[in-house]
N, C-alpha and C positions, 0 to 999 in steps of 0.2 A: 628473472630477478635474482640477484645475488642475496643470500640469506644473511649471512654474517661477515660484517667487515669491521676492523677496528676503527674507533672514532677518528684517529688521525689520518687514516688511510681513506675512510669514507668521505671525509670533508677535505679534499685536496685544495685548501684555501690558503694561499701563500700570503702572509702579512709582511713579506720582505723585511723581516727583522732577525737579527742574530741575538736578540735577548732571550733569556730562559723563559721569561714571561712577557710577551708581547702586550702592547698597550693599544686598546681600541676606545675611542671616545664618541659618544652619540650626542648629537645636537637635536633635542626633541625627544629624549629617551622615554618620556612618559606616554608616547603614543601606544597604542595597543600593538601595532605591528612592530614598531621599533623595540618595545620592551621585549618582545618574543625573541628577536634576534640578540638583544643584549643578554638575555638569559642563555641562549646558545653559546655565546662566547664565554660567559662566566662559568658555565658548567664544563667548558673545554679547557679551562685553566688559563684564560687570558685576563689580563687586568682590565677591568671595564669601569668606566664612570661616565657621567652625562650631565647635561643641562636640560631643564625644562622651564616653562614660563611660570607654572604654579605648582605646589604640592597637591598631590591627589592620592587616593588610596593605593593606585598602582605604583606611584613613584616611592610611596612609604614601604610597599612590599619589596620593591627593588632595593631600598636602602637597608632593610631588615635582612635581606639575603647577602648583604656585604658589598652592595654596588653604590659607591658614593654619587650623590645627585645634589647639584646646587640649582638655585632659582633666581639668578640674576646673570645679566650679561657682564661677565666679568673675566678678563683675560688673565687675571692672576690665579683664577680657579681652573682655567682650562689648561690640560697637560701639555707641556712643550715637547714631551718625548713620544707622542702619539705616533703609532705606526700606521694607524688607520683612523679616519674620521668619517663617521656615517651620519647623514642628515636626512631628514624628511622633507618632502616638498612644501609642507605647511610652514616651514621656517622662512621668514622674509630674506631676501637676497642680501639685504643690508644688514642683517645681524652681525654684530661686530666680531663674535668668535669665528662664525663662518667665514667672514671676510679675511680675518686674520690667518686661518689655515689656508685659504686659497691663495692669498697674497705671498705666503712663504713656501708655496710648493709642497705642502703635505699631500698625502694621498687622500683625497676627499671623494666620496662615492654616495650615491643614494641608496636608500634601504633596498630597493628593487634590485640594485646591482649585487649587493650581498646575498640576497635570496637566490639570484641566478646562479652565482658561483657555488653556494652551498649545495645547490640541488643539481648540478650539472651531471653528477655521476650516480644519482639514485632513481629508484623507481617512485614516480610522482603521481599523486592523486590531487588534482587542482581543481578547486571549486570557485566558479566565478559567477557573476550576475549582480544586477542591481538591487535585488532583494533576496534574502534567505541564505546568503552564502556563509555568513557566520555560523548560523545554527547547523546548517548541513556540514560544514567543514568539522564543527565540534562533535556532531553525531557521527561522521565517518570515523574520526580519530578514536572516538570512544568505543565504537564498535570494534575497531581493530585491536585496541588496548584491551577491552573487557573479555574479548573472546580469546585472547592469548596469541592473536596473529601478530601484533606489535607494530609500532610505527614511531616515527618522529613527527611532532606536531607543531605546526606554526599557525596559530589561530588569531582571528581577529575579535575574540572575546575571551572571557574567563569562564572555562568549564567548571560548573558548580561541583561536579564529581571530584575534581582534583585541585580546585583553587588556584589554577594557573592557566596561562596561554601558551605555553611551551612545555614540551617534555621530549627526552630522547630515549632511543632504544637501539639495540644492537643490530636489529633488522634494517637492511639498507632501503627503507621505504619512508617517504615523506608525505604528509597530508598537509595541504598548504591553501590557505585562503588567498585567492587570486585576485588582487586588487585592480580594478579598471581605471582608478583615478591615475591621471598622468600616464595612462598606457603602460602601467607597471607590469600588468600580466603578460605583455608581449615579450618578456624576458625569460618566461618559464617554459619548461619543456615537458609537458604532461604525458604520462602513459594513460592515465584516465582523467578525462575532463568532464566535469559537470557544469552545465550552463543553466541557471535558473530563470533569468529574466534579462531583457535587453531594452528596458524602458528608458526613455530620455532622462538623463541626469548628467551632471558634470559638463553643462553646455559652455561653462567658462573655458573648458579645456577643448572640448570636441567641436563646438560651433553649431553642429546640427545633429538631430537624432539619427539621421542616416550615417553620418561619420561615426557615431558612437556604435551603432549596429555593425558597421564594417569592422571595428576593432574587435568585437566579439567573434565575428567570422574569422578574422585573421587569428585570433587565439586558438580557435578550434582546429586550424590547420597547423598549428604548432605541435600537435599530438604526434608522438612518435609513430613510426611505421608499426602497424599491428596493434596499435593502442585502441582506445574506446572513447567515443564521446556519448555522454548521456544528457540529452536536452529535454527541458520541460515541453510537453505537448503543446503545440500551437504557438511556438516562438515565431516572431516575424522573420522572414527570409531564412527559414529552417532549411530550405533546399540548398542554400549557399553555404551551409555549414559542412564541415568535413564529414562526408558520408560513409567513409570507411568505418564499419563496425559501429555504426550509429544506432541508438535506440532511444525511445522517448519514455518519459514518466508523467504521471498525473495523479491528482487527487482521486478522482473517481471515473474518469473518461475511459471507457472500454476500448476506445480506439488507440490508446497509448500501449506501448509494449509491457509496461509495468504500472500498476495502479492500485489503490486501495479499495477494499470491498467490505460490506457488512460493517459500517462505522457505527459505533455506539458511544454515546457520551456518558461517562461515569465519573462522578465526583471531581469534577475540574479537569478530567483527562479523557482519554479515548481508549477504546479497544477496537481493533479492526483486523482485517485480513489483507495480506499483500499478495497479488496475483503477478507471478513472474511468467516468463516464456515457458518453462518446463515444469514449474511447481507452484505450489500455493504455501505460504507460510501463515497459519491460522492463529487467531487469538493473540495478537500482539498487543501489549499494553504500553501506552505512552503516557507518562504522568506529567504532562505539561499541556496548558491551554492553547486554543487557536486551531482551527481546521487547517490553516496554512502550515502548521507544524506537523500534522499528520502527512501533508504532501512533502514536507522536507524530509521527514522519517522514511517516506517511500524512495526518494532519491538517495539517501544514505544506505538504505537497504540494497538498492540496485547496485551501488558501488561494492558494498561488502559481498553480495552474492556473486559478483563477477570474479571475486578472488577465492571462490570455492569455500567460503566459510560456512561451516555447518549451520543449518537453519535454526537448530535448537540454541546454538550459541548466539545468533542473531536475535531471536526472540528474548533470550534472557538479558542480553546487553541493552536492548531498547527499554525493557522494563526497568533496568538499573540506571537509565540516563536521568539525571537530575536537572538537565537543562543548561542554559547559558546565562550568565549574569546579564540582566537587562535585555533579555529576549523573552517577552511574555513571563516576566519573572513575578511570581507571587511574593510580594514583600508580606502581605497579610493574606493567607489563603482563605478559601471558603470554610468557614466554621460556624456552629450554632452556639448561642450563649446558654450555657447549662444552668438549671435551677430557675424556678419561678416560671412565669409565662414564657412561651417559646419566642425567642428573638434572634435575629440574624445579624451577625457582625459584618461590617462592610468588608468588601474584597478590594484589596489595593494591589494594582499591577503596574510594574515599571518596565519601560521598554525603549529601545534605542531608535525606534521608528523616526525617520527624517525625510521620507518621501511620501507624496500622497498615496501610492499603492500600499506602502508599508502601514500607513495609518488606516487605510481602508481595511486591510486584513486584521490589524490589531483590534480596532473597535468592532469590526463585524464578528471576529471571533469571541470577543468578550460578550457581545450582545446575544449570540448564539448559546453560549454556555450558561449565561445567567439571565435567562429571558424573564421579563417583567420587572427587573431591577433598574433603578434610575442609573444612568452612566454619565459620569462627569470626566471630562478630559482636560488636563493641564498640559499644553504643548508649548515647546520652546523651538520656534523656527531656527534653522541652522543654515547660515550663509545668506547674505544680501542677494546674491545672484540667483540661488536656488529659490528663494522666496519670490523674487521678481519673475523668473521663468515659469514657476509652478503654483502661482498664487491660486488660480482658478481650481486646480487640482486639490490643494490643501483645504480650501474652502468646502468643496463637495464632500470630502472625506470626513472633514470634522462635523459637518451638518448630520452626520450619523449619530453623534452623540446627543444627549438630552441637554447637556450644559457644557460650555467651553470657556477655559481661562487660557488666554495667550500671554506668554512672557515676551519680552523685547527680544529681538533677534540676536542669536550668538554669532558673532562675526568670524571667529576662528581666524583664518589667514587673511580675511578680505578688510578693506576700508569700507566705510559707508557709501551707499549709492543713493544719490538724491531722490527723495520720494519713496524709497523702499523702506517700510517699517511693518511691524505686525499688524497694523491697521489695515494694510493693503489686504490682508487675508480676511480680517474682521468684516470689513466693508463688502466682501464678495459673498459671505455666508448668508443664508436665508434665515437661519435660526435666530430667534430674538434673545435667547438666554446666553449671552456671549459678552466677554469684556476683555481688556488688556490690563495686566497689572505687573509691577515689578515684583522682585523676590520678597521684599519686605511686606509689601501690601498683600502678596499671596499668603504668607504665613499667618498674618493677622486675619485674613479672610477665612482661612482654615479653622483657626482657633475660635473666631467669634460668630461665623456664619454657617460654615459647612458642617462642622462637627455637631453643634446644637441642633441643627436641622435634619440629621440623619434619620431616615425611616428604618427601624429595626425590625418592623413587622414584615415588610416585603423585601428589605435588603437593598443595598446600593453597592455600586462599582465605582472606584476612583482609579483613574489611569493618568500616570505622568509619562510623557513622551518627549523624546529629542535627543539629538546626538551632541549637544553642547555640555553645559555644566549643571543641567537641571537635576542630575542625579545627587548633587551636593545637597539637594532639598529633601530627599527621601526620607532620611533619618528623622528629620524634624516633623515632617508630616505623618510618618509612621507613628511617632510618640504621641501625637494628638490623637490619631485614630485608636490607639490601644487603650485610651482612657474610657472608651465606651463600654 
């Protein structure tokens, strides 16, 4: 691996422009992956601007960084001198700006094409999987940054330590979240690949679970000669994965090559040891909830240790890790009410979980950490097709909670499917304490029903979950809970 290469040499990305400052335009700039690439170009001295459907905290941060963003399909606002137009597959084909650029022979590419070119000549650590990849990617990037090893990071979430989903470094090493949607990850060339899960998802793209599993197998075989594949222990069709320098990780299964041992729960986090092939790293402290995040940390440590990073630096970096925005994020952490009789304030957790297995890990993790406390989950299903295909799994996972509120389905890129609503999940649940509400009804329910009824003697846990726009409600809910 080459240690230091100048920025313009490291990214041999020709914009086919003779301008002193080339112009790159993003359609769907507010997406977490798109915004990371937009930041990359912006810090590289390129003129960047973009469109997105609605303003979000992420787009406002881009604007604050000096990247113009508009929120209406308006050709007058789209730059006519664009050297490159980047779009996300979530953008409809009939989007008038996208149609204009395609019809007028502009250079129009997907986000995945840009990532492919950016990383062609770098040492790449790519993290793939239907669950956990954002957290592990952020953990790996943080371990490399905090330890002084250094990397360029393209993340699918906001690293709380740094308040961003992208950073650059002079070391020619990239840590990349490898997205399986639209088979984007098959354009990457990893030196180290981590595969966390291959559960059925995106069946609107793949058709069958078997086809999706095959895509992950193909991804593993894109690892460069002499590279390394780190797979979760027990993956389906593991034998079909690239077996050159293959190793496994697990939460606690001692049959795996790398696993956690001696796990202790302490104040909403964990302490544990990690057993590696030739050594043991003891007394690692992880300051975030969820046993699945201990397993995620094991995978990240496996990648960092393969780069011969000193174990003391790894231990220190894990302890310094503050988590990922909307990944078991403590909006209101566990605290006691001081003064007077002992009372316990409610814990408020926000998470991006949008698949039954992610919900299962989220709710299970919260219930384990906060035993005896009532657990209420507010969930916003994401996509009509995913709700239709996985309704049984969603119902089973949500039944783990004491009380469930479902918001209407967030459609994202899809049109409605007849008969597919949040009630489809509700009807399959065995729990009685369940209902569907719109956003306005939910906030009123929090104010008039939930907050007045909170038990401060035994404590309660409230979880908001989903990949849509449920995060826009977090601040309002938090303000109500803080009144307690």
